[in-house]
DOTIKOL-611260 format. One line per field, with one value per residue (C-alpha): x, y, z; residue number from 1. Coordinates in nm, 2 decimals. Layout:
residues N
X <- [X_...]
Y <- [Y_...]
Z <- [Z_...]
n <- [NUM_...]
end
This chain:
residues 509
X <- [6.07_5.93_5.84_5.70_5.46_5.32_5.26_5.05_4.86_4.78_4.68_4.47_4.29_4.25_4.10_3.87_3.74_3.67_3.52_3.29_3.21_3.16_2.90_2.75_2.74_2.57_2.32_2.20_2.16_1.95_1.69_1.34_1.37_1.72_1.52_1.21_1.51_1.62_1.38_1.18_0.87_0.56_0.40_0.62_0.59_0.21_0.15_0.41_0.25_-0.09_0.07_0.08_0.47_0.37_0.04_-0.03_-0.10_0.20_0.29_0.64_0.74_0.96_1.16_1.29_1.63_1.47_1.34_1.50_1.88_2.01_2.06_2.42_2.80_3.00_2.65_2.46_2.74_2.73_2.37_2.33_2.55_2.43_2.09_2.16_2.37_2.05_1.81_2.07_2.11_1.70_1.69_1.93_1.89_1.52_1.21_1.01_0.66_0.79_0.88_0.63_0.59_0.36_0.60_0.87_0.65_0.58_0.74_0.99_1.15_1.04_1.30_1.61_1.54_1.37_1.55_1.39_1.70_1.50_1.16_1.35_1.53_1.22_0.97_1.16_0.85_0.70_0.41_0.29_0.01_-0.34_-0.20_-0.50_-0.47_-0.40_-0.10_0.04_0.01_0.16_0.47_0.53_0.52_0.79_1.01_1.00_1.06_1.28_1.50_1.22_0.98_1.06_0.82_0.73_0.60_0.27_0.33_0.41_0.15_0.24_0.52_0.34_-0.03_-0.27_-0.21_0.16_-0.04_-0.15_0.09_0.22_0.02_-0.25_-0.62_-0.84_-1.05_-1.37_-1.53_-1.87_-1.99_-1.73_-1.75_-2.00_-2.06_-2.38_-2.61_-2.59_-2.90_-2.86_-3.05_-2.78_-2.91_-2.84_-2.48_-2.45_-2.35_-2.57_-2.58_-2.60_-2.80_-2.65_-2.98_-3.10_-2.81_-2.89_-2.52_-2.50_-2.17_-2.18_-2.03_-1.92_-1.97_-1.60_-1.66_-1.41_-1.14_-0.79_-0.50_-0.10_-0.05_0.27_0.54_0.78_1.17_1.24_0.96_1.15_1.16_1.04_1.07_1.18_0.84_0.62_0.72_0.75_0.45_0.17_-0.16_-0.46_-0.82_-1.06_-1.45_-1.69_-1.71_-1.84_-1.61_-1.63_-1.60_-1.43_-1.24_-1.47_-1.58_-1.55_-1.95_-1.97_-1.71_-1.86_-2.19_-2.03_-1.86_-2.18_-2.40_-2.10_-1.90_-1.81_-1.67_-1.63_-1.27_-1.08_-0.80_-0.89_-0.63_-0.67_-0.73_-1.01_-1.18_-1.50_-1.59_-1.55_-1.90_-1.70_-1.43_-1.31_-1.26_-0.97_-0.67_-0.61_-0.78_-0.80_-0.90_-0.54_-0.80_-0.85_-1.26_-1.46_-1.74_-1.68_-1.31_-1.14_-1.13_-0.83_-0.62_-0.80_-0.63_-0.67_-0.89_-1.10_-1.14_-1.24_-1.50_-1.66_-1.71_-1.89_-2.12_-2.17_-2.29_-2.50_-2.70_-2.74_-2.79_-2.56_-2.18_-1.91_-1.54_-1.17_-1.06_-0.78_-0.45_-0.54_-0.92_-0.75_-0.49_-0.74_-0.98_-0.69_-0.55_-0.90_-0.76_-0.41_-0.09_0.16_0.32_-0.02_-0.38_-0.27_0.04_0.35_0.68_0.79_1.10_0.95_0.70_0.90_1.13_1.37_1.47_1.81_1.53_1.32_1.61_1.76_1.45_1.13_0.90_0.68_0.33_0.15_0.02_0.00_-0.17_-0.50_-0.52_-0.34_-0.33_0.01_0.32_0.41_0.07_-0.15_-0.05_0.01_-0.32_-0.62_-0.87_-1.23_-1.36_-1.41_-1.17_-0.94_-0.97_-1.11_-0.94_-1.10_-1.35_-1.44_-1.28_-1.13_-0.81_-0.67_-0.31_-0.36_-0.52_-0.47_-0.35_-0.56_-0.59_-0.62_-0.78_-0.42_-0.14_0.19_0.45_0.76_0.78_0.40_0.38_0.65_0.50_0.17_0.12_0.32_-0.03_-0.09_-0.39_-0.41_-0.78_-0.89_-0.58_-0.60_-0.24_-0.06_-0.26_-0.05_0.15_0.25_0.11_-0.14_-0.11_-0.15_-0.20_-0.19_0.00_-0.13_-0.07_0.26_0.35_0.65_0.56_0.78_0.54_0.20_0.29_-0.04_0.19_0.36_0.33_0.36_0.24_0.10_0.35_0.13_0.35_0.55_0.21_0.12_0.46_0.34_0.03_0.10_-0.24_-0.14_-0.24_-0.22_-0.54_-0.66_-0.87_-0.66_-0.32_-0.13_0.16_0.01_-0.21_-0.26_-0.43_-0.75_-0.97_-1.23_-1.54_-1.62_-1.89_-1.85_-2.12_-2.22_-2.08_-2.27_-2.18_-1.91_-1.57_-1.34_-1.10_-1.39_-1.45_-1.11_-1.01_-1.20_-1.14_-0.79_-0.81_-0.52_-0.52_-0.13_-0.04]
Y <- [-3.72_-3.82_-3.47_-3.41_-3.74_-3.60_-3.26_-3.45_-3.64_-3.36_-3.15_-3.45_-3.48_-3.09_-3.08_-3.38_-3.21_-2.91_-3.12_-3.28_-2.99_-2.78_-3.03_-3.08_-2.72_-2.69_-2.98_-2.81_-2.46_-2.61_-2.77_-2.61_-2.61_-2.35_-2.15_-2.08_-2.06_-1.70_-1.61_-1.31_-1.37_-1.43_-1.64_-1.81_-2.16_-2.19_-2.00_-2.24_-2.53_-2.41_-2.40_-2.64_-2.68_-2.83_-3.04_-3.21_-3.50_-3.61_-3.60_-3.43_-3.14_-2.86_-2.73_-2.35_-2.39_-2.56_-2.25_-1.96_-2.05_-2.17_-2.52_-2.55_-2.47_-2.12_-1.92_-2.12_-2.06_-1.68_-1.64_-1.84_-1.63_-1.31_-1.42_-1.56_-1.22_-1.05_-1.28_-1.25_-0.86_-0.83_-1.08_-0.90_-0.54_-0.49_-0.41_-0.77_-0.59_-0.29_-0.50_-0.44_-0.81_-0.76_-0.54_-0.76_-1.06_-0.80_-0.90_-0.64_-0.79_-1.13_-1.13_-1.14_-1.41_-1.66_-1.81_-1.93_-2.22_-2.34_-2.39_-2.53_-2.81_-2.94_-2.83_-2.96_-3.03_-2.69_-2.83_-3.15_-3.35_-3.21_-2.86_-2.61_-2.38_-2.09_-2.26_-2.34_-1.97_-1.83_-2.09_-2.01_-1.63_-1.74_-1.92_-1.63_-1.39_-1.54_-1.23_-1.05_-1.26_-1.46_-1.74_-1.58_-1.32_-1.53_-1.77_-1.53_-1.70_-2.07_-2.09_-1.97_-1.98_-1.70_-1.62_-1.48_-1.17_-1.06_-1.25_-0.99_-0.67_-0.55_-0.62_-0.32_-0.24_-0.03_0.18_0.05_0.36_0.50_0.89_0.97_1.36_1.53_1.40_1.59_1.80_1.87_1.71_1.73_2.00_2.29_2.33_2.16_1.85_1.52_1.16_0.99_0.64_0.40_0.30_-0.06_-0.16_0.04_0.13_0.52_0.75_1.14_1.41_1.71_2.06_2.26_2.59_2.73_2.94_3.06_2.89_2.78_2.48_2.32_2.33_2.61_2.52_2.52_2.24_1.92_1.67_1.84_1.72_1.89_1.76_1.98_2.30_2.59_2.74_2.80_3.05_2.83_2.89_2.61_2.61_2.49_2.08_1.81_1.54_1.22_1.22_0.89_0.73_0.48_0.19_-0.18_-0.17_0.09_-0.09_-0.43_-0.28_-0.18_-0.51_-0.72_-0.47_-0.50_-0.78_-1.07_-1.42_-1.35_-1.19_-1.22_-1.13_-0.88_-0.63_-0.25_-0.28_-0.50_-0.24_-0.16_-0.52_-0.53_-0.43_-0.42_-0.62_-0.91_-1.17_-1.06_-1.31_-1.33_-1.15_-0.78_-0.71_-0.87_-1.04_-0.75_-0.72_-0.52_-0.34_0.02_0.00_0.14_-0.06_-0.11_-0.25_-0.18_0.02_0.37_0.21_0.00_0.36_0.58_0.28_0.27_0.69_0.63_0.38_0.53_0.84_0.62_0.48_0.81_1.01_1.27_1.34_1.20_1.17_1.12_1.48_1.64_1.70_2.07_2.00_1.71_1.93_2.19_2.00_1.83_2.14_2.28_2.67_2.57_2.61_2.38_2.03_1.90_2.02_1.95_2.12_1.97_1.95_1.63_1.55_1.50_1.28_1.09_0.82_0.94_1.20_1.13_1.16_0.90_0.66_0.65_0.74_0.65_0.93_1.15_1.00_1.20_1.45_1.30_0.99_1.17_1.23_0.97_0.58_0.59_0.34_0.36_0.32_0.11_-0.20_-0.24_-0.24_-0.07_0.07_0.15_0.56_0.77_0.64_0.95_1.34_1.48_1.79_2.13_2.07_1.73_1.50_1.18_1.02_1.27_1.20_0.82_0.50_0.47_0.67_0.80_0.83_1.15_1.24_1.40_1.26_1.29_1.51_1.58_1.94_2.01_2.27_2.47_2.38_2.58_2.93_3.18_3.34_3.53_3.30_2.94_2.81_2.50_2.30_1.96_1.89_1.78_1.67_1.34_1.11_0.71_0.71_0.93_1.11_0.95_1.16_1.11_0.90_0.53_0.27_0.21_0.57_0.74_1.10_1.25_1.09_1.27_1.61_1.80_1.84_1.55_1.40_1.07_0.83_0.49_0.27_0.03_-0.20_-0.29_-0.27_-0.55_-0.75_-1.10_-1.10_-1.39_-1.34_-1.29_-1.05_-0.90_-0.74_-0.39_-0.45_-0.53_-0.48_-0.78_-0.55_-0.26_-0.27_0.07_0.28_0.39_0.67_0.91_1.08_1.43_1.59_1.96_2.23_2.45_2.75_3.08_3.37_3.56_3.40_3.18_3.48_3.71_3.43_3.35_3.77_3.86_3.53_3.52_3.42_3.19_3.08_3.05_2.80]
Z <- [1.29_1.60_1.66_1.32_1.39_1.71_1.56_1.28_1.54_1.73_1.43_1.31_1.66_1.65_1.29_1.40_1.70_1.50_1.19_1.51_1.69_1.39_1.27_1.59_1.63_1.29_1.39_1.70_1.61_1.28_1.50_1.50_1.92_1.87_1.63_1.89_2.18_2.01_1.72_1.87_1.67_1.95_1.73_1.44_1.55_1.60_1.22_1.11_1.23_1.12_0.77_0.50_0.53_0.85_0.77_0.43_0.28_0.21_0.59_0.52_0.77_0.64_0.90_0.99_0.83_0.52_0.40_0.57_0.44_0.13_0.07_0.09_0.07_0.21_0.12_0.35_0.62_0.54_0.57_0.86_1.04_0.92_0.98_1.35_1.44_1.35_1.57_1.89_1.87_1.87_2.13_2.38_2.29_2.13_2.31_2.15_2.23_2.00_1.68_1.39_1.30_1.06_0.86_0.89_0.72_0.43_0.09_0.10_0.40_0.35_0.05_0.28_0.47_0.21_-0.10_-0.41_-0.40_-0.08_-0.26_-0.59_-0.38_-0.27_-0.54_-0.83_-1.04_-1.11_-1.34_-1.11_-1.22_-1.10_-1.12_-1.16_-1.49_-1.30_-1.08_-1.44_-1.57_-1.24_-1.30_-1.66_-1.58_-1.29_-1.52_-1.76_-1.53_-1.29_-1.26_-1.14_-0.96_-0.63_-0.54_-0.24_-0.46_-0.50_-0.21_0.08_0.34_0.27_0.53_0.84_0.74_0.67_1.01_0.94_0.80_1.14_1.39_1.66_1.55_1.79_1.61_1.48_1.73_1.60_1.86_1.94_1.85_1.59_1.49_1.26_1.12_1.11_0.87_0.54_0.49_0.10_-0.17_-0.45_-0.62_-0.38_-0.31_0.04_0.15_0.05_0.09_-0.25_-0.23_-0.51_-0.65_-0.60_-0.34_-0.03_-0.04_0.06_0.07_0.16_-0.06_0.10_-0.07_-0.10_-0.21_-0.48_-0.36_-0.45_-0.26_-0.31_-0.48_-0.42_-0.15_-0.08_-0.13_0.28_0.32_0.48_0.28_-0.03_-0.41_-0.72_-0.86_-0.62_-0.75_-0.84_-0.60_-0.81_-0.72_-0.83_-0.86_-0.86_-0.87_-0.61_-0.61_-0.41_-0.30_-0.13_0.28_0.30_0.01_-0.24_0.03_-0.06_0.00_-0.31_-0.51_-0.46_-0.60_-0.91_-0.93_-0.90_-1.12_-1.43_-1.39_-1.60_-1.61_-1.98_-2.16_-1.84_-2.05_-2.21_-2.30_-2.28_-2.68_-2.60_-2.34_-2.53_-2.50_-2.11_-1.91_-1.59_-1.36_-1.44_-1.11_-0.97_-0.96_-0.59_-0.27_-0.39_0.00_0.13_0.39_0.62_0.51_0.31_0.40_0.48_0.43_0.17_-0.17_-0.30_-0.55_-0.86_-1.14_-1.25_-1.58_-1.31_-1.10_-1.41_-1.54_-1.20_-1.17_-1.53_-1.38_-1.10_-1.31_-1.55_-1.21_-1.03_-1.29_-1.14_-1.31_-1.13_-1.18_-1.04_-0.85_-1.08_-0.89_-0.79_-0.64_-0.43_-0.31_-0.25_-0.05_0.13_0.29_0.37_0.40_0.54_0.37_0.61_0.56_0.68_0.77_1.14_1.34_1.33_1.12_0.91_1.05_1.41_1.31_1.04_1.11_0.81_1.05_1.30_1.57_1.42_1.34_1.72_1.92_1.72_1.55_1.78_1.70_2.00_1.72_1.37_1.51_1.61_1.22_1.01_0.94_0.85_0.89_1.26_1.37_1.11_1.15_0.79_0.67_0.59_0.85_0.89_0.79_1.08_1.30_1.30_1.30_0.98_0.80_0.82_0.52_0.74_0.50_0.65_0.56_0.30_0.41_0.50_0.50_0.14_-0.14_-0.41_-0.81_-0.93_-1.32_-1.45_-1.59_-1.41_-1.48_-1.27_-1.39_-1.45_-1.23_-1.42_-1.76_-1.63_-1.87_-1.66_-1.53_-1.16_-1.10_-1.26_-1.31_-1.29_-1.42_-1.51_-1.52_-1.90_-2.20_-2.25_-2.07_-1.94_-1.55_-1.36_-1.06_-0.69_-0.43_-0.01_0.19_0.34_0.57_0.44_0.41_0.62_0.76_0.51_0.22_0.41_0.30_0.14_-0.14_-0.18_-0.51_-0.68_-0.93_-1.07_-1.19_-1.38_-1.54_-1.18_-1.00_-1.26_-1.21_-1.04_-1.26_-1.49_-1.70_-2.06_-2.14_-1.81_-1.63_-1.72_-1.38_-1.06_-0.98_-0.86_-0.69_-0.52_-0.23_-0.07_-0.37_-0.37_-0.47_-0.41_-0.62_-0.71_-0.87_-1.02_-0.91_-1.19_-1.18_-1.09_-1.29_-1.45_-1.61_-1.42_-1.39_-1.27_-1.01_-0.90_-0.90_-0.54_-0.37_-0.26_0.10_0.20_0.55_0.61_0.93]
n <- [1_2_3_4_5_6_7_8_9_10_11_12_13_14_15_16_17_18_19_20_21_22_23_24_25_26_27_28_29_30_31_32_33_34_35_36_37_38_39_40_41_42_43_44_45_46_47_48_49_50_51_52_53_54_55_56_57_58_59_60_61_62_63_64_65_66_67_68_69_70_71_72_73_74_75_76_77_78_79_80_81_82_83_84_85_86_87_88_89_90_91_92_93_94_95_96_97_98_99_100_101_102_103_104_105_106_107_108_109_110_111_112_113_114_115_116_117_118_119_120_121_122_123_124_125_126_127_128_129_130_131_132_133_134_135_136_137_138_139_140_141_142_143_144_145_146_147_148_149_150_151_152_153_154_155_156_157_158_159_160_161_162_163_164_165_166_167_168_169_170_171_172_173_174_175_176_177_178_179_180_181_182_183_184_185_186_187_188_189_190_191_192_193_194_195_196_197_198_199_200_201_202_203_204_205_206_207_208_209_210_211_212_213_214_215_216_217_218_219_220_221_222_223_224_225_226_227_228_229_230_231_232_233_234_235_236_237_238_239_240_241_242_243_244_245_246_247_248_249_250_251_252_253_254_255_256_257_258_259_260_261_262_263_264_265_266_267_268_269_270_271_272_273_274_275_276_277_278_279_280_281_282_283_284_285_286_287_288_289_290_291_292_293_294_295_296_297_298_299_300_301_302_303_304_305_306_307_308_309_310_311_312_313_314_315_316_317_318_319_320_321_322_323_324_325_326_327_328_329_330_331_332_333_334_335_336_337_338_339_340_341_342_343_344_345_346_347_348_349_350_351_352_353_354_355_356_357_358_359_360_361_362_363_364_365_366_367_368_369_370_371_372_373_374_375_376_377_378_379_380_381_382_383_384_385_386_387_388_389_390_391_392_393_394_395_396_397_398_399_400_401_402_403_404_405_406_407_408_409_410_411_412_413_414_415_416_417_418_419_420_421_422_423_424_425_426_427_428_429_430_431_432_433_434_435_436_437_438_439_440_441_442_443_444_445_446_447_448_449_450_451_452_453_454_455_456_457_458_459_460_461_462_463_464_465_466_467_468_469_470_471_472_473_474_475_476_477_478_479_480_481_482_483_484_485_486_487_488_489_490_491_492_493_494_495_496_497_498_499_500_501_502_503_504_505_506_507_508_509]
end
């Protein structure tokens, strides 16, 4: 009995010591100071202190663990161990200067270390007095789609202020005298490059004359990272046309919004298109805070891009439209037939390759031509800051992805008639989504290939838009798609087949 009593007392002491030690360790490792000592993010603390979670009218300070750990229980312990191990590993083994902090601040990463339960623990009343109509709509939408929408879908920047978007990323430095092509000499009537002036605005953009020819559309079966919707390879002829030297800029698109935008019928559905004259006000900041001007316009819907082309045609007296998928790929390739219009293999440049995963991709060549995930800082960039393709077009494979005119189908090439040469194909007659081409500032090198295809995801790109019905003008969940315009050149003589026959010059690289 005496021995049992001693063992019981010893066990009690050890248990109490463990409990006290655990509580002390838990308390110490939950302080902001401890988080700062290990967390590698260079401006996490300063951006937090600039946010409404640190300075607000109520005087309540929200600390690191209150947002970045779940409220309590074993789940909290498990997440603390998981996140702590990740931060400790990064602190010891990774070069902090090479971590892409902007990428880590994106929604796709933030959902792994923020918790709705933690938000609700403090924000119990989702409809406090004084809440704006916009806020009420957003929270109603959240409650109706709780399994799909997270708090940070709409409140991504509140924890670390507006600066959280850019911390740790070298700011873009536009050259003092950025490269510009030689002034276009055409007048828009002869088939030559010309500068279009949007009447009454002073805004200009350049159109490049692309001579019609035959090319091989799609990718061969042995191309690295090829997907099944890129084939079979078809011989295609396209008539001559003009295409924008760069994507439509914010300066151009804002001119359209100012001229046609309306504050009425903001929530009009697609069935009410006829009553709309132009874009309604966006729900958020469509330029993501990166700036407008010459940067490519983004976040508009495919419908809005089409309406822009209609407006531009009306005010200029020339017929502008989106490019067909065939025109886009022909213009992108610029007479080449490799994966890119510049030298190199996709596996050399891609993070998907074993080399890219272990050592990092080789960016020495590709970075001269493309803004993509490895060099963009996860944002749009000014035009003329990279080298053009052989046709003199900029950012065909990077900066932003681009809408095309065609409906998307994964077997679009196979559905085309079995002819030796396809002439000016326009894709399937019907569909549910439209083709998107080119890569963006978020893309891996594998997705930058000339033949790579993608498509709109209309419902998914409007997931967090709380408006009922949802906007037909602005996407709430797609930030890397824009567009460029084309203009047809009237054919010279002969039928399309006759014009295609003698033109079979394929530059293979």
